[in-house]
C-alpha positions as CSV (number, residue, x, y, z in Angstrom):
1,M,17.1,1.0,7.2
2,S,17.4,1.4,3.4
3,I,14.9,2.5,0.9
4,S,14.6,-1.5,-0.4
5,N,14.2,-2.9,3.0
6,R,11.8,-0.3,4.0
7,Y,9.6,-1.0,0.4
8,R,9.6,-4.5,1.6
9,Q,8.4,-3.7,4.9
10,I,5.8,-2.1,3.5
11,L,5.0,-4.5,1.3
12,E,4.8,-7.1,3.8
13,C,2.7,-4.9,6.2
14,I,0.0,-4.3,3.2
15,D,0.0,-7.6,2.6
16,R,-0.5,-8.9,6.2
17,E,-3.2,-5.8,6.8
18,S,-5.2,-6.9,3.5
19,D,-5.8,-10.3,5.4
20,H,-6.7,-8.8,8.2
21,L,-9.2,-6.5,6.4
22,Y,-10.9,-9.6,4.8
23,E,-11.2,-10.9,8.5
24,I,-13.0,-8.1,9.9
25,L,-15.0,-6.6,7.4
26,P,-18.0,-7.6,5.8
27,E,-18.6,-9.0,2.0
28,S,-20.1,-6.0,1.0
29,T,-16.3,-4.3,1.1
30,V,-15.3,-6.6,-1.5
31,N,-14.9,-3.4,-4.0
32,A,-12.5,-2.1,-1.5
33,L,-10.6,-4.9,-0.1
34,R,-9.8,-5.4,-4.2
35,L,-8.2,-2.5,-4.3
36,V,-6.0,-3.0,-1.2
37,D,-5.0,-6.5,-2.9
38,I,-4.2,-4.5,-6.0
39,A,-1.9,-1.8,-4.4
40,T,0.0,-5.2,-3.0
41,E,-0.2,-6.6,-6.3
42,E,1.7,-3.5,-7.7
43,L,4.3,-3.2,-5.0
44,Q,5.1,-6.6,-5.7
45,D,6.0,-6.3,-9.0
46,W,9.1,-4.5,-7.9
47,A,9.9,-6.3,-4.6
48,D,12.7,-8.3,-5.9
49,A,13.9,-5.9,-8.0
50,V,14.0,-2.8,-5.5
51,G,17.2,-3.7,-3.9
52,E,19.1,-3.6,-7.6
53,I,18.0,0.1,-7.9
54,S,21.0,2.3,-7.8
55,Q,20.6,5.5,-5.8
56,L,20.2,7.7,-8.3
57,Q,17.3,6.1,-9.7
58,L,15.3,5.4,-6.8
59,E,13.2,8.2,-7.2
60,S,12.3,8.0,-10.7
61,K,11.9,4.0,-10.7
62,L,9.9,4.0,-7.3
63,S,8.0,6.8,-7.2
64,P,5.5,5.9,-10.1
65,V,4.7,2.8,-8.3
66,L,4.4,4.2,-4.9
67,L,2.1,6.7,-6.0
68,S,0.1,4.3,-8.1
69,A,-0.5,1.6,-4.9
70,H,-1.1,4.7,-2.7
71,G,-4.1,5.9,-5.4
72,Y,-5.4,2.5,-5.2
73,L,-5.4,2.4,-1.2
74,D,-6.9,5.9,-1.0
75,R,-9.6,5.0,-3.3
76,A,-10.8,1.8,-0.9
77,R,-10.3,4.2,2.0
78,V,-12.9,6.5,0.6
79,M,-15.0,3.6,-0.2
80,L,-15.1,2.0,3.3
81,E,-15.2,5.7,5.0
82,K,-18.4,5.9,3.0
83,D,-19.6,2.7,4.2
84,G,-19.0,3.8,7.5
85,H,-16.5,1.0,8.3
86,Q,-13.8,3.3,10.7
87,R,-11.9,0.4,11.6
88,G,-11.1,-0.3,7.4
89,V,-10.4,3.3,7.1
90,D,-8.0,4.0,10.1
91,I,-5.8,0.4,8.9
92,V,-5.8,1.7,5.5
93,W,-4.9,5.3,6.6
94,E,-2.0,3.5,8.1
95,L,-0.9,1.8,5.2
96,E,-1.3,5.3,3.1
97,Q,0.9,7.0,5.6
98,G,3.9,4.2,5.4
99,I,4.1,4.5,2.0
100,Y,3.8,8.6,1.9
101,R,6.9,8.7,3.9
102,L,8.6,6.4,1.9
103,L,8.2,8.8,-0.8
104,N,9.1,11.7,1.3
105,D,12.4,10.2,1.5
106,L,13.2,9.3,-1.9
């Protein structure tokens, strides 16, 4: 699967899981959930252009975006962990791992 397809797949997964997190977590976790939304927005900004980036520029263009989104997800996970919401922690951890694997393949 191409980098651009994987990028879009990760974005779709984060977007879908964000909706799921809103359903399963209490309202008191809104700050953590907002960080997941921000990660989605960060990735969304490049969703259309990712397929047009040349192979030589993929790492330099996508790494900062992926690292930023990963950072937001990491902060959300830590907040959820602090509040004892293990199911949310597990979901966000899997999202982080998807980004991490893509970063490693750039």
